[in-house]
C-alpha positions as CSV (number, residue, x, y, z in Angstrom):
1,M,1.3,0.0,-13.1
2,R,3.5,2.2,-11.0
3,I,1.9,2.4,-7.6
4,R,1.9,5.6,-5.6
5,T,1.6,4.8,-2.0
6,T,2.4,8.1,-0.5
7,L,1.5,11.7,-1.0
8,A,5.2,12.6,-0.8
9,T,6.7,13.8,-4.0
10,G,10.0,12.6,-5.4
11,L,9.9,9.4,-3.4
12,A,13.0,7.4,-3.6
13,A,13.1,3.6,-3.5
14,V,13.0,2.3,0.0
15,T,15.5,-0.1,1.4
16,A,15.2,-1.1,5.1
17,L,18.5,-0.6,6.9
18,A,19.8,-2.0,10.2
19,L,19.3,0.8,12.6
20,A,20.5,-1.1,15.6
21,G,23.8,-1.7,13.9
22,C,24.1,2.0,13.2
23,T,23.7,3.0,16.8
24,G,26.8,1.3,17.9
25,G,25.1,-0.3,20.9
26,A,22.5,-2.8,22.0
27,A,19.0,-1.8,21.0
28,P,16.4,-1.4,23.8
29,A,13.8,-4.1,23.8
30,P,10.6,-3.1,22.0
31,G,7.5,-3.2,24.1
32,D,8.9,-1.6,27.2
33,G,6.6,1.4,27.1
34,G,3.5,0.2,29.0
35,A,0.2,2.0,29.1
36,V,0.2,5.8,28.5
37,D,-2.5,7.9,30.2
38,T,-3.8,10.6,27.9
39,K,-6.9,11.4,29.9
40,G,-5.4,13.8,32.4
41,E,-4.3,17.4,31.8
42,L,-1.6,17.5,29.1
43,S,1.2,20.0,28.9
44,G,4.6,20.6,27.3
45,E,6.0,20.8,23.8
46,I,6.0,18.1,21.2
47,Q,7.3,17.8,17.6
48,F,5.2,16.4,14.7
49,Q,6.9,15.5,11.5
50,T,5.2,14.9,8.1
51,W,6.7,13.7,4.8
52,S,6.6,16.4,2.1
53,L,3.2,17.7,3.1
54,K,4.1,21.4,3.9
55,N,2.8,23.0,0.7
56,E,0.0,25.1,-0.7
57,K,-2.4,22.2,-0.7
58,F,-2.0,20.7,2.7
59,T,-0.5,23.5,4.9
60,P,-3.8,25.1,5.8
61,Y,-5.2,21.7,6.9
62,F,-2.3,21.0,9.2
63,E,-2.2,24.5,10.6
64,A,-5.9,24.2,11.5
65,L,-5.4,20.7,12.9
66,I,-2.7,21.8,15.2
67,K,-4.6,24.9,16.3
68,D,-7.7,22.7,17.1
69,F,-5.5,20.4,19.2
70,E,-3.8,23.2,21.1
71,K,-7.3,24.7,21.8
72,E,-8.4,21.4,23.4
73,H,-5.1,21.2,25.3
74,P,-4.0,24.8,25.9
75,K,-0.9,23.8,27.8
76,V,0.5,21.8,24.9
77,K,2.5,23.4,22.0
78,V,3.0,21.4,18.8
79,E,5.9,22.2,16.5
80,W,5.3,21.0,12.9
81,L,8.3,19.8,11.0
82,D,8.2,18.5,7.4
83,Q,10.9,16.6,5.5
84,P,11.4,16.6,1.7
85,G,10.2,13.6,-0.4
86,D,13.7,12.5,-1.4
87,G,16.0,10.8,1.2
88,Y,13.3,10.4,3.8
89,Q,14.5,7.1,5.1
90,D,18.1,8.3,5.4
91,K,16.8,11.4,7.4
92,I,14.7,9.2,9.7
93,L,17.7,6.9,10.4
94,S,19.9,9.9,11.1
95,Q,17.4,11.3,13.5
96,A,17.1,7.9,15.3
97,N,20.8,7.4,15.5
98,S,21.3,10.9,17.0
99,N,18.3,10.5,19.4
100,T,16.5,13.4,17.8
101,L,13.4,11.6,16.5
102,P,10.3,13.9,16.6
103,D,7.7,12.9,19.2
104,V,5.1,12.1,16.5
105,L,6.0,11.2,12.9
106,N,4.7,9.7,9.7
107,L,6.3,6.4,8.7
108,P,5.1,3.6,6.3
109,P,5.6,0.1,7.6
110,D,8.8,-0.6,5.6
111,I,10.6,2.6,6.9
112,A,9.2,1.9,10.4
113,F,10.7,-1.6,10.5
114,P,14.3,-0.8,11.5
115,L,13.1,1.6,14.1
116,V,10.8,-1.0,15.6
117,K,13.6,-3.5,15.7
118,A,15.8,-1.0,17.5
119,G,13.0,-0.1,20.1
120,K,12.7,3.4,18.8
121,L,8.9,3.4,18.3
122,L,6.2,3.1,21.0
123,D,4.0,0.0,21.1
124,L,0.6,1.7,20.6
125,D,-1.4,-1.4,21.3
126,E,0.2,-1.6,24.7
127,A,0.0,2.2,25.2
128,D,-3.8,2.2,24.6
129,P,-5.4,-1.3,24.2
130,E,-8.7,0.4,23.1
131,L,-7.3,1.8,19.9
132,E,-7.4,-1.3,17.5
133,D,-11.2,-1.3,16.9
134,K,-11.1,2.3,15.7
135,Y,-8.9,1.6,12.7
136,N,-9.0,-0.3,9.4
137,E,-8.1,-4.0,10.1
138,G,-5.6,-4.4,7.2
139,G,-3.9,-1.1,8.1
140,W,-3.6,-2.1,11.8
141,D,-2.1,-5.5,10.8
142,A,0.4,-3.7,8.6
143,Y,1.9,-2.1,11.7
144,S,1.5,-5.3,13.8
145,N,3.4,-7.9,11.7
146,F,7.0,-7.0,12.3
147,T,9.0,-10.2,12.3
148,G,10.1,-11.2,15.8
149,V,8.5,-8.3,17.5
150,D,5.1,-8.2,19.3
151,G,3.0,-5.1,19.4
152,T,1.7,-2.4,17.0
153,Y,3.8,0.5,16.0
154,G,1.7,2.8,13.9
155,L,-1.8,4.2,13.6
156,P,-3.3,3.7,10.0
157,W,-3.6,7.2,8.4
158,Y,-4.4,7.3,4.7
159,L,-4.9,4.2,2.6
160,G,-4.9,3.3,-1.1
161,S,-5.8,0.3,-3.2
162,D,-6.0,-0.9,-6.8
163,E,-9.0,-1.9,-8.8
164,S,-9.6,-3.6,-12.1
165,W,-10.2,-1.6,-15.3
166,W,-11.9,-3.3,-18.3
167,N,-12.3,-2.2,-21.9
168,M,-15.9,-3.3,-22.5
169,K,-15.8,-2.3,-26.1
170,Q,-13.1,-4.8,-26.9
171,L,-14.7,-7.4,-24.6
172,G,-18.2,-6.8,-26.0
173,E,-16.9,-7.8,-29.5
174,V,-16.2,-11.3,-28.1
175,G,-19.5,-11.5,-26.2
176,V,-18.3,-10.6,-22.7
177,K,-20.7,-8.5,-20.7
178,E,-20.1,-6.6,-17.5
179,A,-22.0,-9.3,-15.6
180,D,-19.5,-11.8,-16.8
181,L,-16.4,-10.1,-15.3
182,P,-14.5,-12.4,-13.0
183,T,-14.1,-12.0,-9.2
184,S,-11.2,-14.5,-8.7
185,T,-7.7,-14.8,-10.1
186,D,-8.5,-18.3,-11.5
187,A,-11.6,-17.1,-13.3
188,W,-9.8,-14.0,-14.7
189,L,-7.0,-16.2,-16.2
190,E,-9.5,-18.6,-17.7
191,L,-11.5,-15.7,-19.2
192,A,-8.2,-14.4,-20.6
193,K,-7.5,-17.6,-22.5
194,K,-11.1,-17.8,-23.8
195,V,-11.1,-14.2,-25.0
196,A,-7.7,-14.6,-26.7
197,A,-9.0,-17.7,-28.5
198,D,-12.3,-16.1,-29.5
199,S,-10.6,-13.0,-30.9
200,N,-7.6,-14.8,-32.5
201,G,-5.3,-13.1,-30.1
202,K,-6.6,-9.6,-30.7
203,V,-8.1,-9.0,-27.2
204,K,-5.6,-9.5,-24.4
205,L,-6.6,-9.5,-20.8
206,V,-3.2,-10.3,-19.1
207,S,-1.1,-7.1,-19.0
208,S,1.7,-8.0,-16.5
209,M,3.6,-10.9,-15.0
210,P,2.5,-12.3,-11.7
211,G,4.0,-10.5,-8.7
212,L,3.9,-11.0,-5.0
213,D,0.6,-9.2,-4.9
214,T,-0.8,-11.8,-7.2
215,F,-0.2,-14.5,-4.6
216,V,-1.5,-12.3,-1.8
217,S,-4.7,-11.7,-3.8
218,A,-5.1,-15.5,-4.2
219,D,-4.9,-15.9,-0.4
220,I,-1.7,-17.8,-0.5
221,D,0.5,-17.6,2.7
222,I,3.5,-15.5,1.9
223,M,5.6,-16.0,5.1
224,D,5.5,-18.1,8.2
225,D,5.5,-16.8,11.7
226,D,9.3,-16.6,11.7
227,G,9.4,-14.4,8.6
228,T,10.5,-17.2,6.2
229,F,9.0,-16.9,2.7
230,I,6.9,-19.9,1.9
231,F,4.7,-19.0,-1.1
232,N,6.1,-21.7,-3.5
233,T,3.0,-23.7,-2.9
234,P,1.1,-25.9,-5.3
235,E,-1.5,-23.2,-5.6
236,A,1.1,-20.6,-6.6
237,V,2.6,-23.1,-9.1
238,E,-0.8,-23.5,-10.6
239,I,-1.2,-19.7,-11.0
240,V,2.2,-19.3,-12.7
241,Q,1.3,-22.2,-15.0
242,Q,-2.0,-20.5,-15.8
243,Y,-0.1,-17.3,-16.8
244,A,2.2,-19.4,-19.0
245,D,-0.8,-21.0,-20.6
246,A,-2.4,-17.6,-21.1
247,Y,0.8,-16.3,-22.7
248,K,0.9,-19.3,-25.0
249,A,-2.8,-18.7,-26.0
250,G,-2.0,-15.1,-27.0
251,A,-3.6,-13.4,-24.0
252,M,-0.5,-11.5,-23.0
253,P,1.6,-9.0,-25.0
254,P,5.2,-10.2,-25.5
255,E,6.6,-6.8,-24.3
256,S,5.2,-7.4,-20.9
257,L,8.0,-9.9,-20.3
258,T,10.8,-7.5,-21.4
259,G,12.7,-4.5,-20.1
260,S,10.8,-2.3,-22.5
261,Y,7.6,-2.9,-20.6
262,G,6.1,0.5,-19.7
263,G,3.4,-0.8,-17.3
264,N,0.0,-2.2,-17.7
265,A,-1.8,1.2,-17.4
266,E,0.2,2.6,-20.3
267,M,-0.6,-0.5,-22.4
268,Y,-4.3,-0.1,-21.6
269,L,-4.2,3.6,-22.6
270,Q,-2.7,2.4,-26.0
271,E,-5.4,-0.2,-26.3
272,K,-2.8,-3.0,-26.5
273,V,-4.6,-4.7,-23.6
274,A,-8.3,-4.7,-22.5
275,Y,-7.5,-5.0,-18.8
276,S,-5.3,-3.1,-16.3
277,T,-5.1,-2.5,-12.6
278,G,-4.8,1.0,-11.1
279,G,-6.1,3.3,-8.3
280,S,-9.2,5.4,-8.6
281,G,-7.1,8.2,-10.0
282,F,-6.8,6.2,-13.2
283,A,-10.1,7.7,-14.3
284,G,-8.3,11.0,-14.5
285,D,-5.6,9.5,-16.7
286,L,-8.3,8.2,-19.0
287,R,-10.0,11.5,-19.2
288,T,-6.8,13.4,-20.2
289,K,-4.9,10.8,-22.2
290,A,-7.6,8.6,-23.8
291,P,-11.0,10.2,-23.4
292,S,-12.7,7.9,-25.9
293,L,-11.7,5.0,-23.7
294,L,-13.4,6.4,-20.7
295,E,-16.8,5.9,-22.1
296,T,-16.3,2.2,-22.6
297,T,-14.2,1.5,-19.5
298,V,-15.7,-0.2,-16.4
299,A,-14.0,-0.3,-12.9
300,T,-14.6,-3.3,-10.6
301,P,-12.9,-4.7,-7.5
302,R,-9.7,-6.6,-8.2
303,P,-10.1,-10.3,-8.4
304,G,-9.4,-12.0,-5.1
305,I,-8.1,-10.0,-2.1
306,P,-7.4,-6.4,-3.0
307,P,-4.0,-4.8,-2.2
308,L,-3.6,-2.3,0.5
309,F,-1.2,0.6,0.5
310,V,-0.6,2.1,4.0
311,Q,0.7,5.3,5.6
312,G,0.6,5.7,9.3
313,V,1.4,8.0,12.3
314,N,3.9,6.8,14.9
315,V,5.1,7.9,18.3
316,A,8.7,7.9,19.3
317,A,9.5,5.5,22.2
318,D,12.1,8.0,23.6
319,S,9.6,10.9,23.6
320,D,9.9,13.0,26.8
321,N,6.2,13.7,26.6
322,K,4.5,10.4,25.6
323,A,1.1,11.4,26.9
324,A,0.8,14.5,24.7
325,A,2.5,12.7,21.8
326,L,0.0,9.8,21.9
327,A,-2.9,12.1,22.3
328,F,-1.9,14.1,19.3
329,A,-1.2,10.9,17.2
330,E,-4.8,9.8,18.0
331,F,-6.1,13.3,17.3
332,V,-4.5,13.3,13.8
333,T,-5.8,9.9,13.0
334,N,-9.3,10.1,14.5
335,Q,-12.2,9.6,12.1
336,K,-13.2,13.3,11.9
337,N,-9.7,14.5,11.1
338,Q,-8.9,11.6,8.7
339,V,-12.2,12.3,6.7
340,E,-11.2,16.0,6.4
341,F,-7.7,15.0,5.3
342,V,-8.7,12.6,2.5
343,K,-11.3,15.1,1.2
344,I,-8.2,17.0,0.2
345,A,-6.0,14.0,-0.6
346,V,-8.6,12.7,-3.2
347,G,-8.2,9.1,-4.2
348,F,-7.1,7.9,-0.7
349,A,-9.3,6.4,2.0
350,P,-9.2,7.2,5.7
351,G,-7.3,4.7,7.8
352,T,-10.2,4.4,10.3
353,A,-12.7,1.6,10.5
354,E,-15.5,4.0,9.4
355,G,-15.7,7.3,7.5
356,A,-15.4,6.2,3.9
357,D,-19.0,7.0,3.2
358,E,-18.6,10.5,4.5
359,V,-15.8,11.1,2.1
360,V,-17.7,9.8,-0.9
361,S,-20.7,11.9,0.0
362,A,-18.6,15.0,0.5
363,V,-16.5,14.9,-2.7
364,E,-18.5,13.0,-5.4
365,G,-20.3,16.1,-6.5
366,D,-17.0,17.8,-7.4
367,L,-15.5,14.8,-9.2
368,D,-15.8,13.4,-12.7
369,P,-18.6,10.7,-12.5
370,A,-16.1,8.0,-13.6
371,Q,-13.7,8.9,-10.9
372,A,-16.4,9.1,-8.3
373,Q,-17.6,5.6,-9.2
374,A,-14.0,4.4,-9.1
375,M,-13.5,5.8,-5.7
376,K,-16.7,4.0,-4.5
377,V,-15.3,0.7,-5.8
378,M,-12.0,1.3,-4.1
379,F,-13.5,2.4,-0.8
380,D,-15.8,-0.7,-0.8
381,A,-12.7,-2.9,-1.2
382,I,-10.6,-1.3,1.5
383,P,-12.1,-3.2,4.5
384,N,-11.0,-6.5,3.0
385,A,-7.7,-5.4,1.5
386,E,-4.3,-6.7,2.7
387,A,-0.9,-5.1,2.4
388,T,2.0,-6.9,0.7
389,P,4.6,-7.8,3.4
390,F,7.0,-4.9,3.7
391,Q,9.8,-7.4,4.0
392,W,9.5,-7.9,0.2
393,T,12.2,-5.6,-1.3
394,G,12.8,-4.0,-4.7
395,G,15.7,-6.4,-5.3
396,M,13.4,-9.4,-4.7
397,T,10.9,-7.9,-7.2
398,D,13.7,-7.6,-9.8
399,Y,14.8,-11.2,-9.3
400,L,11.2,-12.4,-9.4
401,N,10.6,-10.6,-12.7
402,Q,13.7,-12.1,-14.3
403,Q,12.8,-15.6,-13.3
404,M,9.1,-15.2,-13.9
405,A,9.7,-14.1,-17.5
406,L,11.4,-17.5,-18.2
407,A,8.5,-19.4,-16.7
408,I,5.9,-17.5,-18.6
409,R,7.7,-18.0,-21.9
410,G,7.8,-21.7,-21.1
411,D,11.6,-21.8,-20.8
412,A,11.5,-22.9,-17.1
413,P,9.1,-25.0,-15.0
414,A,6.8,-23.1,-12.8
415,K,7.7,-25.1,-9.7
416,E,11.4,-24.6,-10.2
417,T,10.9,-20.9,-10.8
418,L,9.0,-20.4,-7.6
419,D,11.5,-22.4,-5.6
420,K,14.4,-20.2,-6.9
421,I,12.4,-17.0,-6.2
422,V,11.6,-18.1,-2.6
423,K,15.2,-19.2,-2.0
424,Y,16.5,-15.8,-3.2
425,A,14.0,-14.0,-1.0
426,N,15.0,-16.0,2.1
427,D,18.8,-15.6,1.3
428,N,18.3,-11.8,1.2
429,R,15.9,-11.2,4.1
430,I,16.1,-7.7,5.6
431,D,15.3,-8.9,9.1
432,Q,18.4,-11.1,9.5
């Protein structure tokens, strides 16, 4: 399923670039910022940059947000900038190279990475050591795991995740009840083989090849402390072999291994598979595209560790007004303001440690019951969710898919396949 991790429209594929090389000089060392005092009287002007959020839906929210901050700090003036969805990373790099980064900006971890390496973002953990406990643990980790750099360089803002969607009509025909639905990757693949056998291949529960998120969900170490990919473990080999066995048993449509594959959600809507992954918004797709399916579909947490999709708010290390900038970043991402934001950005969860229940209570009355239930499932999963390492690129995914198709068809051994994928990933690391 195509995963939407940002509210920005027209998002282009992201490729991390070497900012330090673009600057033509030695990058400053990250972590030189020290503590920033935001308790005193703040003054001066700061710039705040969002990513394609100045529109009819969100503009009133941000105008009120800035007005409230300026009311609390009457000597501070906030200038709101917004960049279009396309070419955002190029724009960020251009601003960084010309030393015109806004004081406060919105960057996901992958786009933040070259700026962190170049010392362009403030270490927020060092600036205010009391911040960490206020935010979602997985979101905080996503901005703390930059290879070769200590510190934390973003405050979790809005979060997303996937859940499991099951066609209980098809599963009921082979005796599977809601109470039987699996909670681990191993159990899901075993159920897929059983269901395929019991239905003579009619009911298929595996709708896509294993990806990096499959190994993350199975709690397999993806990288070591030096950033070297290491997920070609015996446990990962077993998972790939289980997929191959499931394919051989008829639990997986052949087109899921080809270039004509349209995604597991589309195959679910066409009832070619009885299982898919997707965000809470998938209930809306069912309502509009396959309403008869909605009545027999059940949403549950994804087997294993759920995925986490993260957006954050960052502070420029070169800001001339770090105190006001950090205070505003904290204001944007505090629980009260995040709850108000995701009431508008329905389907996303606040990046704070608490607040999800407030969102559910506030919006469930206005939602389709199926979407409200799906949102509860996703919000319950968020505290335990983990982000896929941003160091994993689109090119690595393409190579993984090519090699994995051979292994699933039985044309290549699982161990050899994983070794080749890991070698390719290490040969093409973006941090070296």
